[in-house]
N, C-alpha and C positions, 0 to 999 in steps of 0.2 A: 454457524457462520453468521456474522452480523450483516446488517444492511450495507454498511460501508464496504465490507469485504466482498459482497456480491457485486456492488457497483464497480469496484476496482477490477475485479475479475472479468466482468462483462466488457468494460472499456478496453482492457488489454486484449481481449479476444477480438473485438471489432476493429481496433486500430492496426495498421500495418506493423510488421515485426520490428522495423527499425524506424521508429518515430522519435520526435524530439522530446517527448514526455517521459521517456524511459527512466531518467534519473529521479523524477518526481514519483513515479510508480514504485521504485525501490524504497524510497522514503515512506510512502504510504503503507507498504507491506511491513516495514519495520515497526511503524506505529501500531498497526493492527495486531502484530505478533507479540508486542510487549505485554507483560503480565503485571498485576498489581504489585507484586513483591520485587520486581526487577529494579536493579540500580541502574544508573546512567540512562534514565528514561529520556525520550525525545519529547520536548515540550514545545508547544506552539504559542 
């Protein structure tokens, strides 16, 4: 797991279950899960 993955996981654990940042966390998880060979990558 990367440092970014640990930070996302820790923030999700500390925030309440229904917080306003939930859509952003879903995007962050998709970015962290993508592989080098994947097509349709999420670019910032």
